[in-house]
C-alpha positions as CSV (number, residue, x, y, z in Angstrom):
1,M,-29.9,-3.5,8.6
2,D,-31.4,-3.2,11.9
3,K,-33.7,-1.3,12.1
4,K,-34.4,-1.2,16.1
5,T,-30.6,-0.1,16.4
6,H,-31.9,3.4,15.1
7,R,-33.8,5.6,17.5
8,I,-36.5,7.9,16.3
9,L,-37.3,11.5,17.8
10,F,-40.8,12.5,16.6
11,Y,-42.0,16.1,16.7
12,T,-45.9,16.4,16.1
13,Y,-44.8,20.0,15.1
14,H,-48.7,22.3,14.6
15,P,-51.3,19.8,16.3
16,R,-53.8,20.2,13.3
17,A,-50.8,19.5,11.0
18,F,-50.4,16.4,12.7
19,R,-53.9,15.3,13.2
20,T,-54.2,15.8,9.7
21,T,-50.8,14.5,8.7
22,L,-47.9,13.8,10.1
23,I,-49.9,11.1,12.9
24,G,-49.9,9.3,9.9
25,H,-45.7,9.1,9.0
26,L,-45.6,8.5,12.9
27,Y,-48.1,5.6,12.6
28,E,-45.1,3.7,9.9
29,V,-42.3,4.7,12.0
30,A,-43.7,3.3,15.5
31,Q,-43.7,-0.3,13.7
32,S,-40.6,-0.3,13.3
33,F,-38.4,1.8,14.6
34,P,-38.2,3.1,18.6
35,V,-39.9,6.3,19.1
36,I,-39.6,9.4,21.3
37,L,-42.4,11.7,20.6
38,L,-42.4,15.5,21.3
39,S,-45.3,16.4,21.1
40,E,-47.7,19.7,21.3
41,Q,-50.5,20.0,23.6
42,L,-53.0,17.8,21.1
43,D,-57.1,17.1,20.8
44,P,-58.6,14.7,23.1
45,E,-59.4,12.1,20.3
46,T,-55.8,12.6,19.3
47,E,-54.1,12.3,22.7
48,N,-55.8,9.0,23.4
49,I,-54.9,7.7,19.9
50,I,-51.1,8.2,20.3
51,H,-51.5,6.2,23.9
52,D,-52.6,3.5,22.4
53,K,-49.6,0.3,21.7
54,Q,-52.0,-1.1,19.4
55,Y,-51.1,1.7,16.6
56,F,-47.8,2.8,18.0
57,P,-45.6,-0.3,19.9
58,N,-42.9,1.2,19.2
59,V,-43.3,4.6,21.2
60,E,-41.0,4.9,24.1
61,A,-42.2,7.9,25.8
62,I,-44.2,11.1,24.7
63,I,-42.2,14.6,25.4
64,K,-44.7,18.0,25.7
65,V,-42.9,20.8,23.6
66,N,-45.8,23.9,24.0
67,Q,-44.2,25.8,20.9
68,F,-47.6,26.5,19.8
69,T,-49.6,25.1,23.1
70,G,-50.2,25.8,26.2
71,V,-49.3,28.6,28.3
72,R,-47.9,31.6,27.2
73,K,-44.2,32.7,28.0
74,N,-42.9,35.8,27.4
75,I,-40.2,35.5,24.4
76,L,-36.8,35.0,26.3
77,K,-38.4,32.3,28.7
78,H,-40.2,30.8,25.8
79,N,-36.7,30.9,23.9
80,K,-34.9,29.7,27.1
81,A,-37.6,27.0,27.3
82,L,-37.4,25.9,24.1
83,Y,-33.8,25.5,23.7
84,Q,-33.3,23.1,27.2
85,L,-35.5,20.7,25.8
86,A,-34.0,20.5,22.4
87,K,-30.6,19.9,23.9
88,R,-32.2,18.1,27.1
89,V,-33.6,15.7,24.5
90,V,-30.9,15.0,22.3
91,K,-28.5,14.0,25.0
92,Q,-30.5,11.5,26.8
93,Y,-32.3,10.1,23.6
94,D,-29.2,9.9,21.4
95,P,-31.2,9.9,18.0
96,D,-29.9,9.1,15.0
97,I,-33.3,10.4,13.1
98,I,-34.9,13.1,13.9
99,I,-38.1,13.9,11.7
100,T,-40.3,17.3,12.2
101,G,-42.5,19.4,10.1
102,S,-40.2,21.7,9.2
103,D,-36.6,23.0,9.3
104,M,-36.7,27.1,9.2
105,H,-40.1,27.8,11.1
106,S,-40.0,27.8,14.8
107,L,-37.3,28.2,17.0
108,F,-37.9,24.5,18.3
109,D,-37.7,23.2,15.0
110,L,-34.1,24.9,14.1
111,Y,-33.0,24.1,18.5
112,L,-33.4,20.7,17.7
113,T,-32.1,20.2,14.0
114,R,-28.9,22.3,14.9
115,I,-28.4,20.3,18.3
116,G,-28.6,16.4,16.8
117,K,-26.6,17.3,13.5
118,R,-24.3,18.0,16.0
119,K,-24.8,14.8,17.6
120,G,-24.2,12.7,13.7
121,A,-28.3,12.4,13.5
122,R,-30.1,12.9,10.6
123,V,-32.9,15.4,9.9
124,I,-36.3,14.8,8.0
125,A,-38.7,17.4,7.3
126,I,-41.7,15.8,5.9
127,Q,-44.3,18.7,4.5
128,P,-47.2,19.4,6.9
129,A,-49.8,20.3,4.5
130,V,-49.9,21.0,0.7
131,N,-47.9,24.2,-0.9
132,V,-51.0,26.6,-1.9
133,A,-48.2,29.1,-3.5
134,D,-44.5,30.1,-3.8
135,A,-42.3,31.8,-1.5
136,S,-42.6,35.1,-3.5
137,K,-46.6,34.7,-3.7
138,R,-46.8,34.2,-0.2
139,S,-44.6,37.3,1.0
140,L,-46.9,39.9,-1.2
141,W,-49.3,39.1,0.2
142,Q,-49.0,38.6,4.0
143,D,-46.7,42.3,3.3
144,L,-50.7,44.1,1.7
145,T,-52.5,42.2,4.6
146,N,-49.6,43.6,7.1
147,A,-49.9,47.2,5.6
148,Y,-53.4,47.0,5.5
149,Q,-54.2,46.1,9.2
150,K,-50.8,47.1,11.0
151,F,-50.5,50.7,10.3
152,P,-52.5,53.5,10.1
153,I,-55.0,53.6,6.8
154,W,-54.3,57.2,6.4
155,L,-50.6,56.5,5.9
156,P,-50.0,56.2,1.8
157,L,-49.6,52.2,0.7
158,F,-45.8,52.5,-0.3
159,L,-44.9,53.9,3.1
160,R,-47.0,51.0,4.9
161,L,-45.5,48.9,2.4
162,I,-41.2,50.7,3.5
163,F,-42.5,49.8,7.5
164,V,-43.7,46.7,7.1
165,Q,-41.0,45.6,5.1
166,W,-38.6,47.1,8.3
167,R,-40.6,45.3,10.3
168,K,-40.1,41.8,8.9
169,Y,-36.4,42.5,8.9
170,A,-36.5,42.9,12.3
171,G,-38.5,40.0,13.4
172,H,-36.4,38.0,11.4
173,S,-32.9,39.5,13.2
174,I,-34.1,38.6,16.5
175,H,-35.9,35.2,15.3
176,Y,-32.8,34.1,13.7
177,Y,-30.0,36.1,15.4
178,V,-30.5,37.8,19.1
179,L,-33.0,34.5,20.6
180,P,-30.1,32.0,19.5
181,L,-27.8,34.0,21.0
182,L,-29.3,34.8,24.0
183,V,-29.3,31.2,24.3
184,G,-25.1,30.9,23.7
185,E,-25.4,29.3,20.2
186,K,-23.8,30.8,16.7
187,P,-26.9,33.1,14.7
188,F,-29.2,30.6,12.2
189,F,-27.9,32.1,9.3
190,G,-28.8,30.9,5.4
191,K,-31.6,32.0,2.5
192,S,-34.9,30.7,3.7
193,S,-36.6,32.4,6.4
194,H,-40.3,32.1,7.5
195,I,-40.8,35.1,8.8
196,L,-39.2,36.8,5.4
197,R,-41.0,34.3,3.4
198,K,-38.1,33.6,1.7
199,G,-37.1,30.2,0.9
200,N,-38.9,27.1,2.2
201,S,-38.4,24.0,4.6
202,G,-35.0,21.8,3.4
203,M,-32.8,24.3,3.1
204,R,-31.3,24.1,6.6
205,N,-30.6,21.5,8.4
206,S,-32.9,19.0,7.3
207,D,-31.1,16.3,5.7
208,C,-34.5,15.8,2.9
209,Q,-37.9,17.5,2.5
210,V,-40.3,15.3,1.9
211,G,-43.2,16.8,-0.1
212,F,-46.7,15.4,-1.4
213,S,-46.2,15.4,-5.1
214,Q,-45.4,16.8,-8.3
215,W,-46.8,20.3,-7.5
216,D,-45.1,20.5,-4.5
217,Y,-41.5,19.3,-5.8
218,D,-42.1,22.3,-8.2
219,I,-42.6,25.1,-5.5
220,F,-39.9,24.2,-3.1
221,Q,-37.4,23.8,-6.2
222,Q,-38.9,27.3,-7.3
223,D,-38.0,28.4,-3.8
224,G,-34.2,27.0,-3.2
225,V,-34.6,23.7,-1.8
226,P,-31.9,21.6,-3.7
227,S,-33.8,19.3,-5.9
228,E,-31.1,16.4,-4.0
229,R,-32.9,17.1,-1.1
230,I,-36.9,16.9,-2.2
231,F,-38.2,13.4,-1.8
232,I,-41.9,12.6,-2.6
233,L,-44.4,10.7,-0.5
234,P,-47.8,10.7,-1.3
235,H,-49.8,11.8,1.3
236,P,-50.6,9.0,3.8
237,L,-54.2,9.5,3.3
238,M,-53.1,8.4,-0.6
239,R,-51.3,5.0,0.3
240,E,-51.8,2.3,3.2
241,T,-51.7,4.5,6.0
242,R,-55.4,5.7,5.2
243,K,-56.9,2.2,6.9
244,F,-55.0,4.1,10.3
245,F,-57.2,7.2,9.1
246,E,-60.1,5.1,8.7
247,K,-60.2,3.3,12.4
248,V,-59.2,6.1,14.2
249,Y,-60.8,9.5,12.8
250,L,-62.7,8.5,9.2
251,H,-66.6,6.6,9.3
252,S,-66.7,7.4,13.5
253,E,-69.9,7.1,15.0
254,D,-70.5,11.6,14.3
255,K,-72.3,13.0,17.6
256,H,-72.7,16.6,15.0
257,H,-74.7,14.2,12.5
258,E,-78.1,15.0,11.4
259,Q,-80.6,13.4,9.0
260,G,-80.6,14.9,5.9
261,K,-77.9,16.3,3.2
262,T,-75.3,18.6,4.4
263,I,-73.0,21.4,2.9
264,T,-70.1,22.9,5.2
265,F,-68.4,26.0,4.6
266,M,-65.1,26.1,5.2
267,L,-63.5,29.8,6.0
268,Q,-60.5,31.1,6.1
269,G,-58.2,32.4,9.3
270,D,-57.7,35.1,11.2
271,I,-57.3,37.6,9.0
272,P,-60.9,38.8,7.3
273,I,-59.7,41.3,4.4
274,G,-57.8,40.3,1.0
275,F,-56.5,41.7,-2.2
276,R,-57.9,41.7,-5.9
277,R,-55.2,40.2,-8.4
278,E,-55.7,42.2,-11.1
279,D,-54.8,45.8,-9.1
280,Y,-54.1,44.4,-5.1
281,S,-56.8,46.8,-4.3
282,L,-58.5,46.3,-1.0
283,I,-61.5,43.6,0.0
284,S,-62.9,44.8,2.4
285,L,-64.3,42.5,5.1
286,E,-67.6,44.2,4.8
287,D,-67.4,43.6,0.9
288,R,-66.8,39.3,2.2
289,I,-69.2,39.5,4.2
290,Q,-71.6,41.0,1.5
291,T,-70.4,38.3,-1.0
292,W,-70.9,35.3,2.2
293,K,-74.8,36.3,2.5
294,A,-74.8,36.4,-1.4
295,I,-73.4,33.0,-1.2
296,L,-75.5,31.5,1.2
297,S,-78.8,33.1,0.5
298,T,-78.3,31.5,-3.1
299,T,-77.2,28.2,-1.4
300,V,-80.5,27.9,1.3
301,Q,-82.7,28.7,-2.0
302,L,-80.8,26.1,-4.2
303,L,-80.5,23.7,-1.2
304,P,-83.7,24.6,0.7
305,H,-84.0,21.3,2.8
306,W,-80.5,20.6,3.3
307,K,-78.2,21.6,6.6
308,I,-75.7,24.5,6.4
309,F,-72.5,24.6,8.6
310,I,-69.7,27.3,8.7
311,K,-67.0,25.9,9.6
312,P,-64.6,28.5,10.6
313,H,-60.8,28.3,11.1
314,P,-59.4,28.4,14.4
315,A,-57.4,31.6,14.9
316,T,-61.1,33.2,13.3
317,M,-61.4,36.4,15.5
318,I,-64.7,37.5,13.7
319,L,-67.2,34.9,14.8
320,D,-69.4,37.0,17.0
321,L,-70.1,39.1,13.5
322,L,-70.8,35.5,11.3
323,Q,-73.3,34.6,14.1
324,E,-75.1,38.3,13.4
325,R,-74.6,38.5,10.1
326,L,-74.5,35.2,8.3
327,V,-76.7,32.7,10.7
328,S,-79.8,35.0,10.6
329,I,-80.3,34.7,7.1
330,A,-81.8,30.9,7.4
331,D,-82.7,28.9,10.3
332,S,-80.7,25.7,8.4
333,I,-77.3,27.7,9.3
334,T,-75.5,26.8,11.9
335,L,-72.1,28.4,13.0
336,V,-69.6,25.6,14.4
337,N,-67.1,25.8,16.9
338,A,-64.2,26.6,15.2
339,H,-62.1,24.3,17.4
340,E,-63.2,20.9,16.1
341,P,-61.6,19.1,13.8
342,S,-62.2,19.7,10.3
343,D,-62.4,16.4,9.5
344,I,-65.7,15.5,11.0
345,Y,-67.2,18.3,9.2
346,I,-65.4,17.2,6.1
347,E,-66.8,13.3,6.6
348,Q,-69.9,14.2,7.6
349,S,-70.9,16.8,4.8
350,D,-72.0,16.1,1.2
351,I,-70.1,18.8,-0.4
352,I,-67.8,21.1,0.9
353,V,-66.9,24.6,0.0
354,G,-63.9,26.9,0.5
355,L,-65.4,30.6,1.3
356,P,-63.5,32.7,-0.2
357,F,-60.0,33.3,0.4
358,S,-60.1,29.8,-0.8
359,G,-56.2,28.8,0.0
360,T,-57.1,27.4,3.0
361,T,-55.7,24.2,2.9
362,T,-58.3,22.2,4.4
363,L,-59.2,21.6,0.7
364,Y,-56.9,19.7,-0.1
365,T,-56.8,17.9,2.9
366,A,-61.0,17.5,1.9
367,S,-59.7,16.2,-1.6
368,L,-57.6,13.3,-0.1
369,Q,-60.4,11.9,2.7
370,C,-63.3,12.0,0.8
371,P,-62.3,12.0,-2.8
372,E,-65.7,11.1,-3.9
373,K,-67.4,14.3,-2.9
374,P,-67.9,17.3,-4.3
375,I,-65.1,20.0,-3.1
376,L,-65.5,23.7,-4.5
377,A,-62.4,26.3,-4.3
378,L,-65.1,29.9,-4.5
379,D,-63.0,32.6,-5.6
380,I,-65.9,35.3,-6.4
381,H,-63.8,38.4,-5.8
382,H,-60.8,36.8,-8.3
383,E,-58.3,37.5,-5.0
384,F,-55.1,37.2,-4.7
385,L,-54.1,33.3,-4.4
386,G,-57.7,33.0,-4.7
387,D,-57.2,31.3,-7.6
388,V,-54.4,28.6,-5.7
389,Y,-57.0,25.4,-6.5
390,R,-57.2,26.1,-10.2
391,N,-56.7,22.6,-12.1
392,F,-55.8,21.2,-8.7
393,E,-56.7,17.4,-8.6
394,G,-60.4,17.0,-7.2
395,I,-61.1,20.2,-6.5
396,E,-63.3,22.2,-9.1
397,Y,-62.1,25.9,-9.1
398,V,-65.4,28.8,-9.1
399,D,-64.7,32.3,-9.9
400,S,-68.2,33.5,-10.2
401,M,-71.7,33.3,-8.9
402,E,-72.8,32.2,-12.4
403,A,-70.8,29.0,-12.4
404,F,-71.6,28.2,-8.6
405,M,-75.4,28.0,-8.9
406,P,-75.0,25.3,-11.9
407,I,-73.2,23.2,-9.5
408,L,-75.4,23.3,-6.8
409,R,-78.5,22.6,-9.1
410,A,-76.5,19.9,-10.4
411,I,-75.6,18.5,-7.2
412,K,-78.8,18.3,-5.8
413,D,-80.5,16.9,-8.8
414,N,-77.8,14.1,-8.8
415,V,-75.6,14.3,-12.0
416,Y,-73.2,16.4,-11.1
417,Q,-69.9,14.9,-12.0
418,K,-66.0,15.9,-11.1
419,K,-63.4,16.8,-12.8
420,Y,-60.4,15.0,-12.6
421,N,-57.1,16.2,-13.8
422,N,-55.1,12.9,-13.5
423,Q,-52.4,14.2,-12.2
424,S,-49.0,12.3,-12.1
425,I,-47.2,11.9,-8.3
426,T,-44.7,9.7,-9.3
427,I,-41.2,11.0,-9.6
428,E,-38.4,8.7,-11.1
429,N,-35.9,7.9,-8.0
430,R,-37.4,10.3,-6.4
431,T,-41.0,8.8,-5.0
432,F,-41.1,6.7,-2.2
433,N,-44.0,4.4,-1.1
434,N,-44.0,4.6,2.7
435,T,-42.4,6.5,5.3
436,I,-39.9,3.2,6.1
437,D,-38.3,3.4,2.5
438,V,-37.2,7.5,3.7
439,I,-35.9,6.7,6.2
440,N,-33.5,3.7,4.9
441,Q,-32.9,5.8,2.2
442,V,-31.5,8.9,4.4
443,L,-29.7,7.0,6.2
444,K,-27.7,5.4,3.2
445,K,-27.1,9.1,1.9
446,K,-24.4,11.4,3.0
447,R,-24.7,13.8,5.9
448,T,-25.5,17.6,4.9
449,P,-23.3,19.8,6.9
450,C,-25.0,21.4,10.2
451,M,-26.3,24.9,9.7
């Protein structure tokens, strides 16, 4: 097979997912195939890397997409611009393969994969981050969150949940039906919907859905992805491509690094409330702040000479409150720039801790980037979705302050030992060694129909 005859359209998807995961796949593909890179606005470091022919010798062009980044347009102009871009790049470059992070999430993915399939391209959806739960659990968690954040608290909860459902179906109808009709496309019918939290990527125009491990394979199947479409390819940090990450991101000179031991607490996104698993009762922002204060105060007491970083998610909206209520606890605590890449702090820290809610995918990346380090997922409130890392390879799940304190003491005294579960990631006839093998297998498969 002459690989040079197969042109690839590769979409970076969300910038954070590209930096932590998808760039590793691009690195492999660009060694063998001509690639047209459809790129969001990336962080400056990554922007320089993708232009480096040493790493990406066969990237022929880089085209900006601006679906998740850039100046926001109104929804109608945004929809039209994404459709026209997808149509233009497929017509101009006539790809054999389209690679993206999802075949169900964003408008650009939906347009690109449909138009590409009509022109005869094969579509590969590569998982951009670990699945923390199946669709039904993600849906319930999102419904509860919206019920408390989007509607007056004086309304009975059951009414708020009814309104949430109406709102979801309205959003689904606009996203999957109305917007495509406005650009002359038929609606995106199908069972999967990221707005309704139904199904998963791999249920629309992709010829295969690539997951990381048995964990992801099981979740994809639970969500309704046909088993014959699910391929397993370990995360780039677990393969030969790790050397690429080490050259361009990891173990580099870090201007943030200071002498001494450091611990980094990773916060969730922009959702400051939570819910208990037992009865779905509300965990208020004040409940969270008090728990975070107790965790940080304990850490200061047990690790008195350590530097403590708090790394918020880029979407965090309560930065001033965090500065006022948490940083003031001790001089050793620093609230770092929310928009800096998390891998910088994962690399420089001696301990990485997920503050409740600990469903952040950052802990999974940390477990691959620095598997030798203590990585703790705290679930002090026993939150709904707070236990997603229970029994997860390379991450220690901690559900009480009484369990947290002896772990810190063991780390301080250099007697801490990581727990490993020896999870298998190999599924016969479904596990691949690299992205090139996945592409070659997809080229041999019978084409799936266009939706």
